[in-house]
Structures are given as C-alpha cells and as structure tokens.
C-alpha positions in Angstrom: 161.7 233.5 111.8 162.8 234.9 108.5 161.4 238.1 107.2 161.6 238.9 103.5 159.8 241.7 101.7 158.9 241.1 98.0 156.0 243.4 97.5 152.6 241.9 97.9 152.2 238.8 99.9 150.7 235.5 98.5 147.1 234.8 99.3 146.8 231.1 99.2 146.3 228.3 101.8 144.7 230.6 104.3 142.0 230.3 107.0 138.7 232.3 106.6 139.9 234.8 109.1 143.3 235.3 107.5 141.7 235.4 104.1 139.7 238.4 105.3 142.8 240.0 106.6 144.6 239.3 103.3 141.7 240.9 101.5 142.2 244.0 103.6 146.0 243.9 102.9 145.5 243.5 99.2 143.2 246.5 99.0 145.3 249.0 101.0 147.2 250.1 97.9 143.9 250.8 96.2 142.5 252.7 99.2 145.4 255.0 99.6 145.3 255.9 96.0 141.7 256.9 96.3 140.0 259.9 97.9 140.5 258.2 101.3 144.1 259.2 101.1 143.1 262.9 100.6 140.9 262.8 103.7 143.0 260.3 105.7 146.1 262.3 106.1 144.1 265.3 107.3 142.5 263.3 110.1 144.6 263.3 113.3 146.0 259.8 113.9 146.4 258.1 117.2 149.4 259.2 119.2 152.4 257.1 118.3 155.6 257.3 120.4 158.1 256.2 117.8 158.7 258.1 114.6 157.4 257.0 111.3 160.4 255.8 109.2 159.9 256.4 105.5 161.9 254.4 102.9 163.0 255.9 99.6 165.2 254.3 96.9 166.4 256.0 93.8 165.7 259.7 93.1 166.5 260.1 89.4 166.0 263.4 87.5 163.8 261.7 85.0 161.6 258.6 85.4 158.8 256.9 83.5 155.3 258.3 84.2 154.0 257.5 87.7 157.4 257.0 89.3 159.3 259.3 91.6 161.6 261.8 89.9 163.4 265.0 90.9 160.3 267.3 90.7 157.9 265.0 92.5 160.6 264.2 95.2 161.2 267.9 95.8 157.4 268.4 96.3 157.3 265.6 98.8 160.1 266.9 100.9 158.6 270.4 100.9 155.2 268.8 101.9 156.8 266.7 104.7 158.7 269.6 106.1 155.6 271.7 106.2 153.3 269.2 107.9 155.5 266.9 110.0 158.7 267.0 112.1 161.7 265.6 110.2 164.2 264.2 112.6 167.8 262.8 112.5 168.6 259.2 113.6 170.2 260.6 116.8 166.7 262.0 117.8 165.0 258.6 117.3 164.6 257.8 121.0 164.0 261.4 122.1 160.7 262.5 123.6 158.2 264.2 121.3 158.8 268.0 121.2 155.2 268.8 120.1 152.1 267.5 118.5 153.5 266.9 115.0 154.2 263.4 113.8 157.9 262.7 113.7 159.4 261.3 110.5 162.8 259.8 109.8 163.8 259.8 106.1 165.8 256.8 104.9 167.2 256.0 101.5 168.3 252.5 100.5 171.0 251.3 98.0 173.3 254.3 97.6 172.4 255.4 94.0 174.4 258.3 92.7 171.1 260.1 92.1 170.7 260.2 95.9 173.8 262.3 96.1 173.2 264.4 93.0 169.5 264.9 93.2 168.1 264.1 96.7 171.0 265.7 98.7 170.6 269.2 97.4 166.8 269.1 97.9 167.2 267.9 101.4 169.8 270.6 102.1 167.5 273.2 100.8 164.8 272.2 103.2 167.2 271.4 106.1 165.8 267.9 106.1 167.9 265.2 107.9 168.2 261.8 106.3 170.0 258.5 106.5 171.5 256.8 103.5 172.1 253.0 103.4 174.7 252.4 100.8 175.7 249.2 99.0 179.3 249.4 97.8 179.3 247.2 94.6 178.1 250.0 92.3 180.6 252.5 93.6 182.9 251.0 90.9 182.5 252.2 87.3 180.7 249.6 85.2 179.3 247.7 88.2 175.6 247.8 88.9 173.2 246.3 91.4 171.3 243.3 90.0 167.8 244.9 90.3 169.0 248.2 88.8 170.2 246.3 85.8 166.8 244.5 85.4 164.9 247.8 85.8 167.1 249.4 83.1 166.5 246.4 80.9 162.8 246.9 81.2 162.9 250.7 80.9 165.5 251.3 78.2 166.4 248.1 76.2 165.5 248.9 72.6 165.3 245.3 71.1 162.1 243.3 71.0 163.5 240.4 73.0 166.5 239.3 75.1 167.9 235.7 75.2 169.3 234.0 78.2 170.6 230.4 78.3 168.5 229.3 75.4 165.3 231.0 76.4 163.8 234.0 74.7 162.2 236.7 76.8 159.8 238.9 74.8 160.0 242.6 75.5 157.0 243.6 73.3 154.1 245.5 74.8 152.4 243.8 77.7 154.9 240.9 77.7 157.7 243.1 78.8 157.0 243.3 82.5 156.2 239.5 82.9 159.4 238.6 80.9 161.6 240.7 83.2 160.0 239.1 86.2 160.6 235.7 84.8 164.2 236.5 84.1 164.6 237.9 87.6 163.2 234.7 89.2 165.7 232.6 87.1 168.6 234.7 88.1 167.7 234.5 91.8 167.8 230.7 91.6 171.5 230.6 90.5 174.0 229.4 93.1 176.1 230.5 94.8 174.0 233.6 95.5 174.8 236.4 94.6 178.0 235.6 92.8 176.5 233.3 90.1 173.7 235.9 89.4 176.2 238.7 88.8 178.4 236.5 86.6 175.4 235.7 84.5 174.3 239.3 84.2 177.8 240.5 83.3 178.8 237.7 80.9 175.5 236.5 79.4 173.2 239.5 79.1 173.5 242.7 77.1 175.8 245.3 78.7 174.1 248.5 79.8 176.8 250.6 78.1 175.7 249.1 74.7 172.2 250.6 74.9 172.1 253.4 77.5 173.8 256.8 77.4 176.3 257.7 80.1 173.7 260.3 81.3 171.0 257.7 81.6 173.3 255.3 83.5 174.4 258.0 85.9 170.9 259.1 86.5 169.3 255.7 87.1 171.9 252.9 87.7 175.2 254.1 89.0 176.1 254.2 92.6 177.9 256.8 94.8 181.7 256.7 94.6 183.9 256.9 97.7 184.3 260.6 97.4 180.5 261.2 97.3 180.0 258.9 100.3 182.6 260.9 102.2 181.0 264.3 101.3 177.6 262.9 102.4 179.0 261.7 105.7 180.7 265.0 106.5 177.4 266.8 106.3 175.8 267.0 109.8 172.4 266.6 108.2 173.1 263.1 107.0 174.0 259.7 108.3 175.5 256.8 106.3 174.6 253.2 107.1 175.4 249.8 105.8 173.5 247.8 103.2 175.9 245.0 102.1 178.3 244.9 99.3 176.1 243.4 96.5 172.5 243.8 97.8 171.8 240.1 97.9 168.9 238.3 99.6 170.8 237.4 102.7 168.7 234.4 103.3 169.9 232.9 100.0 173.5 233.3 101.0 175.7 230.8 102.8 176.6 231.9 106.3 180.1 232.8 105.2 178.8 234.9 102.3 176.2 236.6 104.5 178.8 237.7 107.0 181.2 238.8 104.2 178.5 240.9 102.6 177.9 242.8 105.9 181.5 243.0 107.0 183.2 244.1 103.8 180.5 246.7 103.1 180.9 248.2 106.6 184.7 248.3 106.2 184.5 250.0 102.8 182.0 252.6 104.1 184.1 253.4 107.1 187.2 253.9 104.9 185.2 256.1 102.5 183.4 258.2 105.1 185.9 258.4 107.9 183.1 257.5 110.4 182.2 254.5 112.4 179.1 252.9 110.7 176.5 251.9 113.3 173.2 251.6 111.4 172.3 248.8 109.0 169.3 248.2 106.6 168.5 244.6 105.5 168.5 244.5 101.6 164.9 243.7 100.4 163.9 243.4 104.1 165.3 239.9 104.2 166.8 238.8 107.5 166.6 236.3 110.4 168.2 235.8 113.8 171.6 234.9 112.3 171.7 238.1 110.3 170.8 240.1 113.4 173.5 238.3 115.3 176.1 239.1 112.7 175.0 242.8 112.7 175.5 242.9 116.5 178.9 241.2 116.2 180.1 243.7 113.6 179.1 246.6 115.8 175.8 247.8 114.4 173.6 249.4 117.0 170.3 249.3 115.0 168.8 247.3 112.1 166.2 248.6 109.8 163.7 246.2 108.3 160.6 246.7 106.1 158.0 244.5 107.9 159.5 243.5 111.2 159.3 239.8 112.1 159.2 240.4 115.9 156.2 241.9 117.7 156.9 244.2 119.3 159.9 245.0 117.1 163.2 245.7 118.8 166.0 248.0 117.8 167.3 245.5 115.2 163.9 245.2 113.5 162.8 248.8 113.0 159.9 248.8 110.5 159.8 251.2 107.5 157.2 252.3 105.0 158.2 252.5 101.4 157.3 255.6 99.3 156.6 254.6 95.7 153.8 257.1 94.8 154.3 260.6 93.5 151.1 261.7 95.3 151.3 264.0 98.3 148.1 262.7 99.7 149.4 259.1 99.7 152.6 260.2 101.4 150.6 262.1 104.0 148.3 259.1 104.5 151.3 256.8 105.1 152.8 259.1 107.6 149.5 259.6 109.5 148.4 256.0 109.5 151.4 254.0 108.5 152.3 253.0 112.1 148.8 251.9 112.8 148.6 249.8 109.6 152.0 248.4 110.3 150.9 247.3 113.8 148.1 245.4 112.1 150.7 243.7 109.9 149.4 245.4 106.7 152.1 245.5 104.1 152.5 248.9 102.5 155.9 248.7 100.9 
C-alpha cells in the first residue's frame, strides 16, 4: 500500500460511516485553532509509550502573516522545553524517565534557515533535533521545486506568469489557485522529477530576477556541505536522508527512486563524516519498494507522516506537522497527536 501525504484527504465516494469519519477529519484543523486547543493541551492525555514526533520544515527569519518565523519558532521551542521532555533519536526506544510527554523534533528538507535560524535557538534551549536534508539545494542557484513555487506565490511581482502557452493569473484571490494549478501541471511531467526541474529552470522566471539574495537565503536556499558538517558534529543534532531532489518517490521509476535515496545518502556521508542511518520520505510518499530500498542502503529507521501500516513499524514512524504559530495548537498536538494519529486523523 502506498502512503502519500498531500494535506487534506479527498472526501468523495465514501460510505456513511467513513463520511462521518471524514467529517471529523476535516474539522480537526478548525477544532485545534479554537478554544479547544487552549484547554486540550492542559488536560493530561492517555499514557503513550512512544514519543510524539513533531515535523517542522523551513524556519525563516521573516514569513508572511500566520506562518512560522524566527520569533514564533523561538517561542515554540521555549514552550516545548518548559512543558515536555525533548529527546534525541538515540533515546527513542528508551523507557520513560518521568510523567512528561516525550517529544522528538524533526526538520525536513535541509533549508539554510534551519542552520542559520533554528540551530542557534535549539542550542540556546539545549533541544536535540534531527534534520532530514535534501542535497539538490546545497548548490548555489538550485532550489527544491516546492520552494520555488512558494517563492513565486510569495514574492513574484508581476500580475501573471506564463507556462507553455497558458497564463496563470497572480492577481488577488486567483494567486493561490493559479500556483496550485501550475504545481499540478509540473507534477505530471515525465520523467519525474527531471522534467519538472528542467521546466522550472528553463521555462519559468528565475528566482534571482525578482528576489534579493537575502530573501533567497532566508526562504529558498539549502544548507551547503560545510553547514551539514557543522550540524552533524554537534552532539545535539542528527542528520538524516531525504533524497537528492525531494521527488514524490511513487512517481519515479524504480531506478530513479533508488538513485534519489542512494546518491543523497552518499553526499550526506561525505559532507558530515558520519554514517547516515535515518531517512524521511519526502511528502510522506512511500511504499514497500521504497522501504526495501531504504533497508538495502543501510537505513535503520524510516519517518513517514501518516503511516500506512497499523501498527506502524520502525520504517513507518508517524509524525505530526507544525504549521501554526500558536502555542496552544502545538501543545494540543503534543498532548493528543498520538491519539488522533491512532484514529487515522490527518493533522499535517
């Protein structure tokens, strides 16, 4: 069975029972943003043996309103440190040391802002973390496909962009749907992800033409090899694999899927000087062939978003995405995330 995470799940063609469950799933986001989140994280949750694994992505200094930035991230780490037990990956299977919920912090993609912004904050609070790093954007002028699209939505100054004869309006409320439509077209290009990256680099506006170097470094650029090395040398931190180009592995050929995993692992081991044994599936997209490849290449654990197996094994560790700046929401997700995840409720 393939597991892919794309945000909210579709709600069509369902039985009455599953429609009821889907209604619950669709309203979880609204619930945790309400007063329920305020009360929910203060209510003791059922005892859960395994830690709650939180999933962060970029941590820019500045973000559009409502998105995580340096100040809101710093508040969250201080909050998590105060109320929960932050653990290292090596402590994952250890017995609970007390009554506090254990939390493992993970960061996907390997953006430079993880090194320049998140790392100092984590060090200040003695907070262990694991960073899953894609290697493509370690090169100057190379960016992950979704980072490019997000930058196009956030920063592109023109009223429209043209791609292969189609015009995508970026005016007002049309901006977000247009970017989504462009994304869906790019993801259909084959072979994946090569054709998608060729289209972005050769047929769409270059980031350098409409973003400042400071904006690019803060929101789009990846860690270079030296930064990966510095991160890996710190005993607080662990570096893990995340493919070269952050593709949907299910859209790749078998040969390409294996190349993405193997080449990324080799690059990270050269950069870090460490054996890389942890892997996170980009976009939570994986199946049994991906797991088999990870085992073959020497990974000891695999991190998903919503695990396909039930119960999930060590190659399908579920994680809960943090996309809100609210401390109450983060607290709610830590307290109740494992319970909601066991009920198959998608939370990001």
